[in-house]
N, C-alpha and C positions, 0 to 999 in steps of 0.2 A: 208191364208195357208202358214206356212213357207216356203219357195224355198229356198234350200242350197245352190244348184247352181248360182244361181241368184247372190246371195250374195257374192258368190264366185267372179263371174266375176264383180259385183260394185265394190266389193276393189282392184282386178288386175286393173280395167279399173282407180279406183282411185290414186293406186301406181303409175302405168306405167306415168298418164297425173300429177303428183304433183305439178307441177305451177299453172297449171288450177285452180286444184284441193282447193288450198292452196290462189290461187286470189279471188276465188265464197266464200269461206271462211272467209277471211279478210274481202270483202264486207260486208258481213252478220255480223260478230261479231263488226263490228268498229260502225255501226251503231245500234247498240243496246246498246254498250257502251258507245257511245254518248248519245243516246239516254237516258241511265237507269243516268249519270250523268246531265243533265238537270235538270231531273225531281226530282232526288236529292237533288241539290241543291235551286230550287225551293222551295221541303218541308222544308230545309233547314232554310230558312229565314219566311218561316212559323209560322215553330217552336218557332223562335226568337221574334218576334211580339207574339203567343200567351204566352211567359213566362214572356214577357214585358208588358201585362198588368194583368198576371194570380194573381197577389198578393191582387188586390182590386176587388171586387163585379162588376162582370161586367154590371151590371145595376146600378151605382153609380152616382147618379149626388150630386154635392155641390156648395154652394154660400160661397164665403169671401168676407167683404165688406176693402174699405180702404179708401181713400182722393179722392172728385170730381174733375175732371179736367175743365168742363165743367160747366157753369152757369145754372140753374133751376129754373123757377117760383120765380124766386126774389132770390135767395140762389147763394152767390158766389162761384166762388173754391177753391178746397185748402181746402172744411169739409170735417172733419172726420166723416165715418160716421160707426155706433155704430150699431151693431146689437143685439136684446135682447130678452129673452124667450117669449114674447108677439112674436115676429116675426116668431120665434119657433112654437108658440101654433099655431099662423093665419095658417102657409103652414101644420104643419100636421094636422088642423083639417079641414082646406077649400080641401083640397085633397088627401083624408084619404084611397078612392077608390083606390089611383092611387100608394099608398103608401108599400111598403113589409116592409121597417125598416129605422129608425129613430133615428137620433141621434144628439145634439146642440156639441159642442167641443169650450175648452179651450188649448191656448197653453201656456205652460211655462218652464220654464228651475229652478228647485229646487233643491236644497243640497239633498239630500238623504245620512244618514248614520246610520250605525250600529257599536256600538262600536269602535272602532280604527280607521275604515273606514269608507271614506267620499270621493264622487263627484258628480259634478252637473250632471242632465240629466233630457232629456224634459218629461215633465208630462203632459198628457194630462187626461182632466178631459172632461168626456164623460157620453155617457146613455149605456144604457145594449146592446142596439141594436151595439153599435160599432166592437161588439166581430166580427158580421155576417160581415156586412161594409167592415172591414178588414180581412177577413180572421182568425181572431187570432187562433194561436192552443195552446190549454192548454195542458201542459203533468204532471199539480202537482197543485190542488185547483180546482180554479173555475175563473169565472169573478165577474165582477160588476153585482147585478140584482135591481129588482123594489127597493124591501126592503132599500136597501141600499142609493136610492136613495131619500125614501121618507125621514126617517130617518137622511138624510145626516153624513151619518156612516165613520169614516176616517179608511176607510179600501183600500188598494192601491194592484193592479196586476203589477208586476214587468218581466220586461223583462230575457230571460237567460242569457245575458250578464252582467245584473247585479247582478244578484244571484252569478254570478264568481267574482264579484268584489268583493263585501259585503262581501259571504260568502264562497267562494271557495268552499269546498268539504260537506261543515256543511248542517248540514238543516235549511232552510229557512222558510218553508210554515209552518205559522201560527206561526210563531218571528214577534215582533215589530219595525218597522225602523224609524228614528227620519227625516223629512222633513220637512225641514226649520222650525224647532223647536217645532215642532206637532207631537205627539205620531200617528202613525199609521199602523195598523195591518195586513200582507201579507195575505191575503187568495187563491190569484194565481201566476204561473208563465208559459210564454207563449214562443212557440218559433216562429221564422218565420227566417230561417237561407237566406231567397235569397233577405233580403233587411235589412237597419240599425236599425229595429224598436227593435231589442232586448235588445236596450239599451233606450228603451222609458221606464215608467210606466202610470197606469191609477187609477183614484181616482173617485169618483162619481160627476157629476158636479155641484150636489147640494151644494156638503161637498167646493168645491171651493169657489162658488158662499157667502158662509158663510163666510171664513178664511179669503179670498182674497180680500176685497175690501165690502162685505157687499151689491151689488150691483146683476142685473139681468143680467148683459153683455153679451156675449158671442162672439165669434172670427169669428166662423164658422157652418154653414148649413149643416148636408150632410143627404142626401134620398138615399135610396133603390126604384128606382121603381119599379112597378108590371112588373113582368119576363115576363109574358104573350103578353105585349104590344110588337106588331113589333118594327122594329128600327126605322122606320116612326114616329109610332105615340109615342115612346119614346121620340125622337127629335124633338117633337110638343110643347109635356106635358115639354117638360125643354124650351122651349120657352114660354111657357102660366105664368109657374111659376116666368119666371125670370119677363116678360113685368110689371105680378101682384108685385112683389119685388118693381120693381121700382117706379112705382105709388106708394105704399104706402112709400119706403124712398125720395119720392123726388129726384130721380137720373132721369138725363137725358137718355134719352135712348139708345142714342149710345156712352154715360160715362162707357168704361172697367175697368175704375182702379176704381171708386169709389162703382164697382160692379162684380168681376169676379167670370164665368160659366165654371166649367165644366162636362159636359155628356159625360161618356162613351160610350152613343149611339152613339153619332158623333166621338169620338175615334174608336169607332168598324167599324162605317161604312166605312171610311175612309180607314180603315185597310182593311176589303173585298174590296173595289174595288181597293187597290194596287196588293192586294194578288189577285184577277181577272184578271188585267190586266197583271200580272205575267205570271199567268198560258195559259193564251192567248197566251201571247209572244213565255211562253216554248214550247207551243201546237207548235203551227206553226211550230218554227224551228227543234221541235222534227217531225214532219209530214216530215219536207224538207229531214230532216236525213233519214227515214225510205222510202220516195219516191226515194233519192238517190241509198240506199240500194237497194230497186227492181230494177230500174232503172240500176244498175249495175248489179246486177246477171241475169238480162233478158238478155242484151249485151254478156254477157260472156256463157250464154246456149246457145244463138242462133249462137255464135260462135263453142260452141263446137258441136252440133248439126248439122254445116255445115262440120265442119271437120270428124263427124264419118258416112261422107251422105255412104260413100264407104263401110263401114263398114257394114250398116244395109243393104246394098244391097247385102255383101255376105251373110249374115244372115236371108235375105227373100230367097237368091236362095238356100240355104240349107234346108226350109223349115221351117224357124222362121214366125210367125202370126205378125202382126203387133201389134197388142197388146200385144204380149210379149216383144218388141221392145220399143216401147211407155211405158208402166211397167216399162223394166228396166233402161229408162231414169231419169224418176221422182221418183222412187224410189232412187237413187242416188243425185238426185238433191234436195230433201227433207231432207237427209241424211245428206248430207252438210249443208246446214242450219240450221236441228235443232244443231249439234254439236256447229255449229260456232255460233246461236245464243245466247244457253247454257254457252258458253266460254264468250262471249260477257256479256252477266248478269250477271257471276257468276266474274267478272274481276270488271264490274264497282261496284257491291253491297261492294266488299273487297276491294274496294280505296275508297268509299264514309264511311267506318265501319273503314278504316286507315284514314282517314280526322278527323270524330270523329265532337270537338269545337274547335279545333286548329284554326279554322277561324271564331269564334266566339266574336273574340272584334276587327277585323279590315273589318270583311265583314258581321259582323252581320249576320253568318250562322249557327243554333244549331243543333246537329244530323240530319246531313245531310241521309235521307234514303228516299226509294221510295217504291210506294208500290207496291205487288206482280201480282196483279191483270194488273194493267196497263202494266207494262215490259211482262206481260208474254203473255199481250194482243197483245203486241206491236211483239211479239218473233212469236206468230201464224201467226199475220200478212205478215211476211215476211216468215214463211215456203208454208203460200198458195200463195203467191207469187210465193217463185221459183217450186212451185207443176207446177203452171200454165205456170211461166217462160219456163220448162224445159218440158210442157206438150204439149203445141200447137206449137212450131218447131219439138216436137221430131215425132206429129202426121203427118206433113204435109210433115216432110223425110219417116216416113213409110208407108206414101202411094205412093209415088214412085216409079215406076214400077223396079224391078231389072238391068236389063239393062240399064236403066237411071241415077239410082242411082252409078254404076261400072264408070259410066263414068266422074260422078261428078268431079270437080275439087276442 
């Protein structure tokens, strides 16, 4: 039940002992402020790493060939390893149960021209699944399809910046552009604001092989492994495919230059380990901050109770019950702790909001924020600690006989 007289006494006590009240509140507010900032920074680092991998599929696995640096099976070093359609077919057919998406890739730098505007751009010859592996967002038209691949169609999907360079504000979809002397129909326009891919274009892989070399050479094999695979299973899958490819291509098992492999599962696991270690460190430091706050408010409350022992003796002599004395002290302690905790939380949240992305470039901290559940939980912990810190010494003081309390120094 709301007791107006008790609240009046509590505010009178706080007003009378301003320094003590301010010190108690500062201890709690500072602990919550520091706790909020620490977890906010950790969250910002996590956001940066997530953003760094956001533009590629999380289940991406790709192979790229180069030149050998180690002799193997009588073959000398410096040999160029060339991936072919047969290698792509072998991988996609052999491991079809563990593959969600698949594409071969050929990288070229070609001149794209429309009327009087022309420039060199990166042109990638790919399969239709490339759209999902690179998370390409189409805002006009469509991406390449199996029919384009089968018919070796001269169609092209261009990035937003190519459209801007060649067409400006004019309509581009459905128009034809000249790609190194050949006419290609624009069937799609895509955007990807977080990367430089908007200056790229995509054509069917079979069209590229027909026009530029009439061969079955490819530069790269990209796979999207089954997303249901665990991280360790995905890493094991990547290792197995790599071993088999090395055997097929006669490459030394340790020759990284001849066949470079990137498995996002390994990158995700590494980032996960780093973030776990970071959160454990932050949690350890944050716990130390909370413990320091708990100790601080406990010490202050012990001093406060000792200082007010005579007051309690007078109250008891006038007929006050021990429970009312304890209740008043606990209520005052909880009030100060709650208000201070809210102040620390609000200030910490404001600072994180003010920082925003200003630390991203130098310190890799993006959108620092903190989960309300974590901070509110920490605040409640401090409130409970303040309650206990006030209850235990107050109960002891309230149990002393009035005559002994009046003699207390």
